[in-house]
Z-matrix of the N, CA and C atoms (Angstrom, degrees):
N
C 1 1.480
C 2 1.512 1 111.08
N 3 1.362 2 116.12 1 -42.30
C 4 1.451 3 119.22 2 173.24
C 5 1.478 4 115.44 3 -58.59
N 6 1.313 5 112.24 4 -35.32
C 7 1.510 6 118.43 5 -179.21
C 8 1.538 7 109.78 6 -67.35
N 9 1.328 8 113.99 7 -43.18
C 10 1.486 9 121.43 8 176.92
C 11 1.510 10 111.41 9 -59.89
N 12 1.317 11 119.05 10 -43.87
C 13 1.438 12 123.23 11 177.22
C 14 1.505 13 110.47 12 -63.73
N 15 1.321 14 115.82 13 -40.22
C 16 1.491 15 118.05 14 -178.39
C 17 1.507 16 110.29 15 -65.04
N 18 1.361 17 114.59 16 -43.05
C 19 1.518 18 116.68 17 178.79
C 20 1.536 19 109.61 18 -65.85
N 21 1.269 20 118.43 19 -37.39
C 22 1.496 21 121.28 20 179.59
C 23 1.488 22 109.52 21 -60.79
N 24 1.338 23 118.33 22 -44.86
C 25 1.497 24 119.86 23 -178.91
C 26 1.547 25 108.55 24 -71.19
N 27 1.251 26 116.71 25 -33.87
C 28 1.498 27 119.52 26 179.08
C 29 1.535 28 109.77 27 -59.38
N 30 1.368 29 113.52 28 -48.16
C 31 1.479 30 117.51 29 -178.41
C 32 1.576 31 111.37 30 -68.16
N 33 1.258 32 113.35 31 -35.92
C 34 1.529 33 115.95 32 176.45
C 35 1.547 34 108.63 33 -65.96
N 36 1.247 35 121.25 34 -37.97
C 37 1.423 36 122.73 35 -179.56
C 38 1.487 37 110.12 36 -66.72
N 39 1.400 38 117.31 37 -43.19
C 40 1.426 39 122.49 38 179.53
C 41 1.533 40 109.57 39 -60.05
N 42 1.369 41 115.65 40 -46.22
C 43 1.447 42 118.89 41 179.63
C 44 1.545 43 113.19 42 -60.05
N 45 1.330 44 113.72 43 -41.84
C 46 1.499 45 118.52 44 179.89
C 47 1.564 46 109.30 45 -62.50
N 48 1.298 47 114.94 46 -42.78
C 49 1.546 48 121.27 47 -180.00
C 50 1.545 49 108.19 48 -63.91
N 51 1.326 50 119.37 49 -44.32
C 52 1.454 51 121.92 50 176.44
C 53 1.520 52 116.28 51 -60.87
N 54 1.356 53 112.92 52 -39.30
C 55 1.446 54 117.69 53 178.76
C 56 1.505 55 108.53 54 -70.19
N 57 1.287 56 119.60 55 -40.46
C 58 1.455 57 122.47 56 177.58
C 59 1.490 58 112.62 57 -63.00
N 60 1.344 59 116.19 58 -41.15
C 61 1.488 60 123.30 59 178.66
C 62 1.526 61 109.68 60 -61.94
N 63 1.378 62 114.24 61 -42.38
C 64 1.493 63 117.76 62 179.03
C 65 1.491 64 113.53 63 -64.31
N 66 1.350 65 112.09 64 -37.53
C 67 1.477 66 118.10 65 177.92
C 68 1.495 67 112.58 66 -61.33
N 69 1.377 68 113.88 67 -44.24
C 70 1.437 69 117.36 68 -179.59
C 71 1.525 70 112.88 69 -67.25
N 72 1.333 71 115.94 70 -33.79
C 73 1.382 72 116.56 71 177.68
C 74 1.582 73 113.81 72 -71.69
N 75 1.317 74 116.84 73 -36.44
C 76 1.410 75 121.31 74 176.25
C 77 1.559 76 110.32 75 -64.87
N 78 1.280 77 115.48 76 -39.62
C 79 1.506 78 122.03 77 -178.66
C 80 1.543 79 107.25 78 -67.04
N 81 1.304 80 118.94 79 -42.38
C 82 1.439 81 123.22 80 -176.30
C 83 1.486 82 110.90 81 -65.19
N 84 1.362 83 116.73 82 -35.07
C 85 1.491 84 121.65 83 -178.77
C 86 1.521 85 109.90 84 -84.20
N 87 1.266 86 118.61 85 -9.53
C 88 1.460 87 118.45 86 -179.60
C 89 1.478 88 110.85 87 83.53
N 90 1.330 89 118.97 88 9.67
C 91 1.479 90 119.74 89 178.36
C 92 1.524 91 113.84 90 -77.25
N 93 1.266 92 117.03 91 148.76
C 94 1.443 93 118.70 92 178.82
C 95 1.526 94 113.30 93 88.96
N 96 1.340 95 117.78 94 -8.20
C 97 1.472 96 121.47 95 -178.88
C 98 1.521 97 104.31 96 -82.42
N 99 1.341 98 113.41 97 148.62
C 100 1.430 99 120.43 98 172.04
C 101 1.486 100 111.96 99 -70.60
N 102 1.328 101 115.64 100 120.38
C 103 1.445 102 119.08 101 175.00
C 104 1.542 103 112.25 102 -77.02
N 105 1.353 104 114.95 103 150.51
C 106 1.434 105 119.26 104 176.68
C 107 1.579 106 108.21 105 -60.93
N 108 1.315 107 117.50 106 134.91
C 109 1.450 108 118.41 107 179.00
C 110 1.498 109 112.91 108 -69.36
N 111 1.353 110 115.88 109 159.03
C 112 1.472 111 119.96 110 173.45
C 113 1.529 112 106.72 111 -85.45
N 114 1.354 113 118.37 112 119.51
C 115 1.364 114 121.73 113 -178.75
C 116 1.544 115 114.38 114 -89.65
N 117 1.372 116 114.52 115 -40.92
C 118 1.446 117 119.93 116 177.36
C 119 1.536 118 109.25 117 -164.40
N 120 1.266 119 117.69 118 171.62
C 121 1.492 120 123.71 119 176.73
C 122 1.545 121 105.26 120 -104.95
N 123 1.309 122 115.93 121 136.17
C 124 1.436 123 122.03 122 179.17
C 125 1.511 124 108.21 123 -76.71
N 126 1.367 125 114.21 124 123.02
C 127 1.500 126 118.02 125 176.81
C 128 1.519 127 109.49 126 -73.47
N 129 1.312 128 117.12 127 154.18
C 130 1.458 129 122.23 128 178.15
C 131 1.446 130 113.00 129 -62.63
N 132 1.350 131 118.46 130 151.05
C 133 1.454 132 121.78 131 177.44
C 134 1.559 133 107.74 132 -146.23
N 135 1.294 134 116.01 133 163.06
C 136 1.482 135 122.19 134 173.52
C 137 1.596 136 102.33 135 -141.43
N 138 1.361 137 114.51 136 114.69
C 139 1.458 138 117.88 137 -176.67
C 140 1.547 139 109.42 138 -138.70
N 141 1.303 140 114.98 139 166.14
C 142 1.446 141 121.60 140 -179.68
C 143 1.486 142 114.47 141 -90.25
N 144 1.322 143 118.38 142 126.88
C 145 1.475 144 122.96 143 174.79
C 146 1.477 145 113.81 144 -84.38
N 147 1.315 146 119.95 145 170.05
C 148 1.433 147 123.59 146 -174.35
C 149 1.565 148 108.88 147 -70.62
N 150 1.279 149 119.49 148 -16.06
C 151 1.493 150 122.58 149 172.88
C 152 1.532 151 112.06 150 -87.73
N 153 1.317 152 114.92 151 2.34
C 154 1.487 153 126.00 152 177.82
C 155 1.547 154 111.66 153 70.39
N 156 1.345 155 116.92 154 22.30
C 157 1.466 156 122.78 155 169.08
C 158 1.465 157 107.29 156 -92.13
N 159 1.371 158 115.23 157 159.25
C 160 1.477 159 122.41 158 176.63
C 161 1.480 160 110.40 159 -89.63
N 162 1.337 161 116.47 160 131.95
C 163 1.479 162 122.03 161 179.64
C 164 1.506 163 108.13 162 -119.60
N 165 1.330 164 115.54 163 128.58
C 166 1.476 165 120.60 164 172.05
C 167 1.484 166 112.71 165 -110.38
N 168 1.282 167 116.03 166 173.43
C 169 1.490 168 119.67 167 177.31
C 170 1.454 169 113.06 168 -60.21
N 171 1.341 170 116.46 169 -35.95
C 172 1.471 171 121.27 170 -179.51
C 173 1.551 172 110.47 171 -64.82
N 174 1.273 173 117.11 172 -27.90
C 175 1.487 174 119.91 173 -177.42
C 176 1.542 175 110.86 174 -69.87
N 177 1.368 176 114.91 175 -16.45
C 178 1.472 177 116.69 176 -177.41
C 179 1.525 178 110.63 177 -112.77
N 180 1.359 179 116.47 178 -3.80
C 181 1.424 180 122.16 179 -176.16
C 182 1.587 181 110.12 180 -64.87
N 183 1.378 182 114.02 181 146.70
C 184 1.466 183 117.64 182 177.85
C 185 1.515 184 113.05 183 98.61
N 186 1.300 185 116.33 184 -2.89
C 187 1.419 186 126.73 185 176.41
C 188 1.503 187 115.49 186 -124.29
N 189 1.343 188 115.50 187 150.33
C 190 1.518 189 114.66 188 172.23
C 191 1.544 190 107.57 189 -79.21
N 192 1.324 191 115.75 190 137.03
C 193 1.447 192 120.34 191 -173.99
C 194 1.501 193 113.28 192 -130.46
N 195 1.340 194 115.32 193 153.29
C 196 1.477 195 122.39 194 169.54
C 197 1.557 196 103.59 195 -113.60
N 198 1.380 197 113.35 196 127.65
C 199 1.451 198 117.54 197 177.04
C 200 1.553 199 107.76 198 -111.66
N 201 1.339 200 114.02 199 142.62
C 202 1.506 201 119.96 200 178.14
C 203 1.499 202 111.71 201 -147.25
N 204 1.324 203 116.39 202 133.47
C 205 1.478 204 122.69 203 -179.68
C 206 1.546 205 106.69 204 -102.88
N 207 1.345 206 115.93 205 138.28
C 208 1.506 207 121.88 206 -169.04
C 209 1.489 208 107.61 207 -155.66
N 210 1.361 209 115.97 208 171.22
C 211 1.429 210 120.88 209 163.74
C 212 1.530 211 107.25 210 -143.62
N 213 1.365 212 114.71 211 144.05
C 214 1.474 213 119.64 212 -166.76
C 215 1.561 214 114.83 213 -64.57
N 216 1.350 215 113.66 214 -27.85
C 217 1.496 216 117.30 215 -179.08
C 218 1.454 217 112.69 216 -89.55
N 219 1.324 218 117.83 217 12.76
C 220 1.530 219 122.14 218 179.58
C 221 1.493 220 107.02 219 -60.74
N 222 1.329 221 118.80 220 128.58
C 223 1.467 222 121.05 221 -178.00
C 224 1.509 223 115.38 222 -85.41
N 225 1.295 224 118.15 223 -5.82
C 226 1.494 225 116.70 224 -173.89
C 227 1.537 226 113.23 225 -141.32
N 228 1.366 227 118.03 226 -81.44
C 229 1.408 228 120.28 227 -166.08
C 230 1.540 229 119.17 228 -72.40
N 231 1.380 230 113.63 229 -27.91
C 232 1.500 231 115.49 230 -176.58
C 233 1.519 232 111.19 231 -70.51
N 234 1.307 233 121.20 232 -43.18
C 235 1.477 234 119.40 233 175.12
C 236 1.516 235 113.43 234 -62.05
N 237 1.323 236 117.52 235 -39.07
C 238 1.454 237 121.73 236 -179.16
C 239 1.482 238 110.26 237 -66.17
N 240 1.325 239 116.79 238 -44.37
C 241 1.478 240 122.12 239 179.60
C 242 1.484 241 110.65 240 -65.03
N 243 1.352 242 116.62 241 -43.69
C 244 1.439 243 119.82 242 -178.39
C 245 1.568 244 111.22 243 -65.57
N 246 1.305 245 115.00 244 -32.21
C 247 1.487 246 118.62 245 173.55
C 248 1.508 247 112.16 246 -63.56
N 249 1.378 248 113.90 247 -41.22
C 250 1.468 249 118.34 248 175.11
C 251 1.548 250 109.13 249 -57.16
N 252 1.257 251 115.67 250 -51.27
C 253 1.486 252 119.81 251 -179.98
C 254 1.510 253 114.82 252 -60.10
N 255 1.303 254 115.80 253 -34.40
C 256 1.471 255 120.70 254 175.85
C 257 1.558 256 111.60 255 -66.66
N 258 1.346 257 114.66 256 -34.77
C 259 1.478 258 115.56 257 176.64
C 260 1.519 259 110.91 258 -75.02
N 261 1.321 260 117.48 259 -29.27
C 262 1.457 261 121.67 260 174.02
C 263 1.536 262 107.28 261 -65.20
N 264 1.337 263 116.18 262 -46.54
C 265 1.416 264 121.93 263 179.54
C 266 1.530 265 110.90 264 -57.21
N 267 1.331 266 118.73 265 -41.39
C 268 1.473 267 120.48 266 176.42
C 269 1.483 268 114.47 267 -59.41
N 270 1.336 269 117.08 268 -42.34
C 271 1.478 270 121.40 269 -178.00
C 272 1.560 271 110.53 270 -68.18
N 273 1.337 272 113.10 271 -33.06
C 274 1.464 273 119.18 272 -176.78
C 275 1.536 274 108.02 273 -76.15
N 276 1.394 275 116.74 274 -32.51
C 277 1.409 276 121.18 275 179.71
C 278 1.499 277 109.60 276 -72.71
N 279 1.298 278 118.34 277 -31.79
C 280 1.441 279 123.07 278 178.18
C 281 1.539 280 113.77 279 -62.79
N 282 1.348 281 114.55 280 -33.53
C 283 1.467 282 116.59 281 179.36
C 284 1.526 283 115.30 282 -101.70
N 285 1.393 284 112.91 283 6.16
C 286 1.452 285 119.07 284 172.44
C 287 1.469 286 117.41 285 84.32
N 288 1.352 287 118.46 286 7.24
C 289 1.410 288 119.65 287 -173.92
C 290 1.585 289 113.51 288 -95.23
N 291 1.387 290 113.47 289 -18.91
C 292 1.465 291 115.03 290 -178.34
C 293 1.499 292 110.82 291 -69.26
N 294 1.328 293 118.29 292 135.43
C 295 1.451 294 122.35 293 179.13
C 296 1.535 295 111.75 294 85.25
N 297 1.347 296 116.46 295 -27.04
C 298 1.450 297 120.55 296 -179.65
C 299 1.526 298 111.54 297 -95.96
N 300 1.296 299 118.49 298 -52.03
C 301 1.457 300 122.35 299 177.06
C 302 1.471 301 113.84 300 -109.64
N 303 1.350 302 114.95 301 -16.56
C 304 1.477 303 119.26 302 -173.22
C 305 1.518 304 109.01 303 -133.90
N 306 1.307 305 114.25 304 139.34
C 307 1.497 306 119.80 305 173.64
C 308 1.542 307 110.53 306 -135.17
N 309 1.312 308 114.95 307 157.51
C 310 1.510 309 120.44 308 176.24
C 311 1.580 310 105.52 309 -114.84
N 312 1.350 311 109.89 310 147.57
C 313 1.497 312 115.55 311 177.21
C 314 1.552 313 106.44 312 -133.96
N 315 1.330 314 115.95 313 114.00
C 316 1.454 315 120.71 314 177.09
C 317 1.548 316 106.59 315 -109.69
N 318 1.287 317 116.98 316 131.85
C 319 1.460 318 124.11 317 -175.52
C 320 1.511 319 113.16 318 -124.23
N 321 1.338 320 113.42 319 121.47
C 322 1.456 321 117.30 320 178.26
C 323 1.583 322 109.35 321 -76.32
N 324 1.329 323 115.23 322 137.33
C 325 1.475 324 119.62 323 176.28
C 326 1.588 325 108.28 324 -104.31
N 327 1.322 326 118.75 325 12.76
C 328 1.399 327 121.59 326 -179.06
C 329 1.522 328 111.21 327 -128.07
N 330 1.356 329 118.65 328 59.90
C 331 1.501 330 121.66 329 -170.79
C 332 1.452 331 112.85 330 -66.65
N 333 1.360 332 121.54 331 -18.24
C 334 1.453 333 123.12 332 177.90
C 335 1.519 334 111.68 333 -66.28
N 336 1.297 335 118.18 334 -33.13
C 337 1.386 336 125.04 335 177.67
C 338 1.493 337 114.06 336 -98.77
N 339 1.359 338 117.38 337 -41.17
C 340 1.407 339 126.66 338 -174.24
C 341 1.582 340 113.09 339 -81.06
N 342 1.280 341 114.17 340 80.77
C 343 1.495 342 118.89 341 172.88
C 344 1.514 343 109.71 342 -70.13
N 345 1.336 344 114.22 343 164.89
C 346 1.473 345 119.18 344 173.00
C 347 1.526 346 113.04 345 -50.15
N 348 1.329 347 113.54 346 -44.04
C 349 1.493 348 117.93 347 -177.67
C 350 1.547 349 112.83 348 -64.94
N 351 1.300 350 114.92 349 -36.62
C 352 1.476 351 119.97 350 -179.65
C 353 1.489 352 111.77 351 -72.19
N 354 1.319 353 115.69 352 -38.06
C 355 1.503 354 120.72 353 179.53
C 356 1.549 355 106.59 354 -69.52
N 357 1.332 356 119.57 355 -39.39
C 358 1.415 357 124.19 356 -179.95
C 359 1.548 358 110.96 357 -60.25
N 360 1.356 359 114.11 358 -48.15
C 361 1.385 360 122.04 359 176.57
C 362 1.528 361 114.57 360 -56.50
N 363 1.395 362 112.93 361 -42.63
C 364 1.431 363 119.40 362 177.45
C 365 1.507 364 111.74 363 -61.47
N 366 1.347 365 115.30 364 -45.76
C 367 1.439 366 120.03 365 -177.10
C 368 1.503 367 112.46 366 -67.68
N 369 1.347 368 117.42 367 -32.50
C 370 1.499 369 123.28 368 -179.06
C 371 1.528 370 108.04 369 -65.46
N 372 1.318 371 120.94 370 -32.11
C 373 1.412 372 120.07 371 -178.34
C 374 1.522 373 112.28 372 -65.22
N 375 1.329 374 117.21 373 -19.79
C 376 1.469 375 121.91 374 -178.69
C 377 1.483 376 114.17 375 -108.34
N 378 1.335 377 114.84 376 16.05
C 379 1.493 378 121.87 377 177.37
C 380 1.510 379 111.05 378 52.71
N 381 1.308 380 113.49 379 48.50
C 382 1.498 381 121.55 380 -179.34
C 383 1.512 382 110.33 381 -69.14
N 384 1.285 383 118.93 382 137.44
C 385 1.481 384 125.32 383 173.27
C 386 1.546 385 103.63 384 -96.55
N 387 1.290 386 116.28 385 100.62
C 388 1.443 387 122.67 386 -178.93
C 389 1.507 388 116.48 387 -65.07
N 390 1.354 389 115.91 388 -13.26
C 391 1.427 390 117.85 389 177.53
C 392 1.538 391 112.49 390 -74.89
N 393 1.369 392 115.75 391 -13.48
C 394 1.449 393 118.23 392 174.26
C 395 1.495 394 114.56 393 -133.28
N 396 1.276 395 117.04 394 14.14
C 397 1.388 396 124.47 395 -175.39
C 398 1.551 397 113.88 396 -138.76
N 399 1.325 398 117.95 397 105.54
C 400 1.475 399 118.80 398 -178.19
C 401 1.510 400 108.19 399 -89.02
N 402 1.362 401 112.64 400 137.04
C 403 1.430 402 122.69 401 169.41
C 404 1.499 403 110.44 402 -114.13
N 405 1.350 404 118.58 403 108.23
C 406 1.490 405 119.35 404 -164.52
C 407 1.552 406 109.09 405 -118.44
N 408 1.329 407 111.14 406 158.09
C 409 1.498 408 123.12 407 173.08
C 410 1.518 409 109.14 408 -143.19
N 411 1.346 410 115.31 409 161.01
C 412 1.452 411 118.49 410 177.69
C 413 1.458 412 113.37 411 -178.01
N 414 1.293 413 117.54 412 -163.09
C 415 1.472 414 121.69 413 177.08
C 416 1.479 415 112.76 414 -53.12
N 417 1.328 416 117.81 415 126.01
C 418 1.482 417 120.76 416 -174.29
C 419 1.511 418 115.88 417 -53.67
N 420 1.385 419 113.69 418 -50.01
C 421 1.469 420 121.17 419 -174.69
C 422 1.509 421 109.08 420 -63.90
N 423 1.356 422 115.56 421 -42.97
C 424 1.471 423 119.26 422 -177.51
C 425 1.523 424 111.14 423 -64.24
N 426 1.357 425 113.86 424 -39.96
C 427 1.517 426 117.99 425 178.69
C 428 1.561 427 109.79 426 -65.68
N 429 1.294 428 116.67 427 -44.44
C 430 1.466 429 120.34 428 -179.51
C 431 1.582 430 110.32 429 -62.49
N 432 1.356 431 116.00 430 -39.20
C 433 1.436 432 119.46 431 177.90
C 434 1.521 433 108.73 432 -66.64
N 435 1.341 434 118.41 433 -44.47
C 436 1.401 435 118.25 434 178.35
C 437 1.548 436 115.30 435 -61.48
N 438 1.308 437 113.57 436 -37.61
C 439 1.542 438 118.02 437 178.56
C 440 1.495 439 108.32 438 -62.33
N 441 1.376 440 117.80 439 -49.26
C 442 1.404 441 120.23 440 -176.32
C 443 1.556 442 115.93 441 -70.38
N 444 1.310 443 115.58 442 -46.39
C 445 1.490 444 116.84 443 -175.03
C 446 1.546 445 114.02 444 -78.99
N 447 1.260 446 119.52 445 -32.56
C 448 1.434 447 121.82 446 -175.89
C 449 1.580 448 112.01 447 -97.43
N 450 1.358 449 115.51 448 -29.09
C 451 1.470 450 118.17 449 -172.73
C 452 1.476 451 116.55 450 -123.98
N 453 1.373 452 113.78 451 7.90
C 454 1.519 453 118.76 452 -179.04
C 455 1.504 454 114.10 453 53.19
N 456 1.353 455 115.68 454 29.34
C 457 1.449 456 118.89 455 -178.88
C 458 1.486 457 110.48 456 -101.70
N 459 1.322 458 118.12 457 114.88
C 460 1.462 459 124.07 458 -177.26
C 461 1.539 460 108.39 459 -90.65
N 462 1.325 461 116.06 460 137.30
C 463 1.424 462 123.69 461 179.37
C 464 1.521 463 111.38 462 -128.81
N 465 1.333 464 117.15 463 130.19
C 466 1.455 465 120.61 464 179.35
C 467 1.517 466 107.30 465 -129.00
N 468 1.284 467 115.88 466 132.07
C 469 1.477 468 121.86 467 -179.46
C 470 1.486 469 111.90 468 -128.37
N 471 1.366 470 117.98 469 154.45
C 472 1.453 471 122.15 470 173.86
C 473 1.534 472 108.59 471 -115.34
N 474 1.359 473 110.85 472 178.93
C 475 1.470 474 118.94 473 -177.53
C 476 1.552 475 113.59 474 -66.11
N 477 1.322 476 114.85 475 -18.69
C 478 1.460 477 116.34 476 -176.93
C 479 1.512 478 111.48 477 -92.82
N 480 1.288 479 115.65 478 3.70
C 481 1.521 480 120.20 479 176.32
C 482 1.463 481 113.08 480 85.03
N 483 1.297 482 115.73 481 20.49
C 484 1.484 483 120.38 482 173.31
C 485 1.588 484 110.19 483 -91.73
N 486 1.324 485 112.69 484 145.58
C 487 1.464 486 116.68 485 178.77
C 488 1.478 487 114.88 486 -130.50
N 489 1.298 488 116.71 487 150.40
C 490 1.421 489 124.66 488 170.79
C 491 1.555 490 105.83 489 -124.43
N 492 1.300 491 118.95 490 131.16
C 493 1.447 492 119.69 491 -176.97
C 494 1.461 493 112.85 492 -150.44
N 495 1.336 494 115.90 493 156.62
C 496 1.427 495 119.85 494 174.58
C 497 1.529 496 108.71 495 -71.63
N 498 1.370 497 112.33 496 129.86
C 499 1.498 498 115.65 497 -172.32
C 500 1.516 499 106.71 498 -99.29
N 501 1.358 500 117.10 499 76.38
C 502 1.411 501 125.32 500 -173.31
C 503 1.549 502 111.94 501 -108.49
N 504 1.253 503 118.23 502 139.24
C 505 1.459 504 124.50 503 168.25
C 506 1.601 505 108.71 504 -106.32
N 507 1.291 506 113.59 505 123.38
C 508 1.512 507 115.36 506 -176.14
C 509 1.585 508 107.33 507 -104.30
N 510 1.360 509 108.27 508 134.32
C 511 1.509 510 114.44 509 169.84
C 512 1.533 511 110.75 510 -98.58
N 513 1.290 512 114.75 511 126.81
C 514 1.475 513 123.07 512 -172.82
C 515 1.575 514 108.35 513 -119.25
N 516 1.348 515 114.63 514 135.64
C 517 1.451 516 115.26 515 179.75
C 518 1.505 517 111.68 516 -87.36
N 519 1.320 518 115.31 517 -173.53
C 520 1.482 519 121.34 518 -175.60
C 521 1.547 520 112.20 519 -66.11
N 522 1.333 521 116.18 520 -22.14
C 523 1.411 522 121.52 521 -178.32
C 524 1.535 523 115.73 522 -101.38
N 525 1.321 524 114.05 523 25.27
C 526 1.498 525 123.05 524 175.79
C 527 1.565 526 111.39 525 62.44
N 528 1.286 527 116.15 526 34.63
C 529 1.463 528 122.06 527 176.31
C 530 1.508 529 109.90 528 -109.65
N 531 1.391 530 114.40 529 122.97
C 532 1.468 531 118.10 530 173.41
C 533 1.571 532 109.69 531 -67.28
N 534 1.328 533 116.43 532 124.23
C 535 1.431 534 121.38 533 -176.56
C 536 1.560 535 112.65 534 -112.40
N 537 1.264 536 116.60 535 -20.40
C 538 1.483 537 117.01 536 171.90
C 539 1.550 538 109.62 537 -154.53
N 540 1.335 539 115.96 538 154.41
C 541 1.445 540 123.41 539 175.60
C 542 1.543 541 105.76 540 -128.09
N 543 1.314 542 117.61 541 119.05
C 544 1.443 543 122.20 542 179.81
C 545 1.592 544 109.60 543 -101.31
N 546 1.315 545 116.46 544 134.04
C 547 1.415 546 122.49 545 173.76
C 548 1.584 547 105.93 546 -80.47
N 549 1.271 548 117.41 547 99.51
C 550 1.481 549 119.26 548 -176.64
C 551 1.528 550 112.86 549 -69.22
N 552 1.300 551 116.78 550 -5.31
C 553 1.484 552 116.78 551 176.55
C 554 1.552 553 112.67 552 -87.70
N 555 1.299 554 115.24 553 -7.31
C 556 1.460 555 123.40 554 -176.54
C 557 1.590 556 110.79 555 -110.37
N 558 1.287 557 116.20 556 101.83
C 559 1.536 558 119.89 557 -176.15
C 560 1.530 559 110.10 558 -63.71
N 561 1.349 560 118.89 559 -21.89
C 562 1.428 561 122.38 560 178.65
C 563 1.554 562 111.52 561 -78.43
N 564 1.326 563 114.27 562 -20.57
C 565 1.491 564 118.43 563 -176.97
C 566 1.475 565 112.11 564 -95.57
N 567 1.323 566 118.95 565 -24.03
C 568 1.472 567 120.86 566 -178.77
C 569 1.523 568 111.92 567 -148.02
N 570 1.293 569 116.42 568 145.22
C 571 1.437 570 125.02 569 176.13
C 572 1.509 571 109.30 570 -152.03
N 573 1.358 572 114.54 571 167.98
C 574 1.445 573 118.29 572 179.94
C 575 1.566 574 111.46 573 -60.28
N 576 1.375 575 115.35 574 -46.55
C 577 1.421 576 120.41 575 177.73
C 578 1.569 577 113.18 576 -57.43
N 579 1.329 578 113.68 577 -40.10
C 580 1.455 579 119.28 578 -176.96
C 581 1.497 580 110.10 579 -66.28
N 582 1.353 581 115.87 580 -42.77
C 583 1.475 582 121.13 581 -179.27
C 584 1.562 583 108.24 582 -64.42
N 585 1.297 584 117.24 583 -44.36
C 586 1.462 585 118.60 584 177.75
C 587 1.490 586 112.96 585 -60.47
N 588 1.336 587 116.06 586 -45.07
C 589 1.437 588 120.10 587 179.89
C 590 1.529 589 111.72 588 -60.41
N 591 1.349 590 117.06 589 -47.41
C 592 1.462 591 120.24 590 -175.26
C 593 1.564 592 110.11 591 -69.43
N 594 1.259 593 116.49 592 -34.54
C 595 1.490 594 122.52 593 178.37
C 596 1.531 595 109.41 594 -64.11
N 597 1.294 596 118.99 595 -45.15
C 598 1.456 597 123.87 596 179.31
C 599 1.518 598 111.38 597 -68.93
N 600 1.309 599 117.30 598 -38.21
C 601 1.458 600 119.27 599 176.36
C 602 1.520 601 112.27 600 -63.96
N 603 1.366 602 114.13 601 -44.41
C 604 1.521 603 118.62 602 179.83
C 605 1.524 604 107.83 603 -65.96
N 606 1.349 605 121.00 604 -35.14
C 607 1.405 606 119.56 605 -176.83
C 608 1.535 607 114.99 606 -67.41
N 609 1.374 608 115.28 607 -15.36
C 610 1.475 609 120.00 608 176.91
C 611 1.517 610 111.74 609 -78.90
N 612 1.295 611 117.42 610 -16.42
C 613 1.477 612 118.59 611 -172.13
C 614 1.552 613 108.56 612 -73.08
């Protein structure tokens, strides 16, 4: 009887060990984790880059991307958010993924004021690496439509050239799907480390 009990507990122990080993394997592979949901599909665009070349959505496809809409004369949130993105760029450059597996796309929604030269000067302030970071401009209505339909970013302007806009950073996967929208005004919702972590997780898919 004692022998049967001993064998019973031996098998139970083996089963527990196997279950634990399976759990560790699944965790190491990232299986079982909740994937970021698909929020929307990015619609195609054709915009002018700071080097005056034309950039389309297909030119950025195949990489994980962060999209951000801004205007250079923004007095508050745009410079702060662009600085956050520049710090994210630095971390990704340090590990060799920026420009290779990851790109950033900043799009001006004030093309009447934001010339290529002004946008370039704005980017230079933040030590932007233009090999992996597009700064784009184009037809105002098309940009505003892109912001709203693909990225849930609302923009309101007045006759004096003042703007109010959703200050969102969009995380886009290799297949042009928006997978997360971060409220850049909320430090509890987004940080440099959080962006880097989510980008790397998405790059594994």
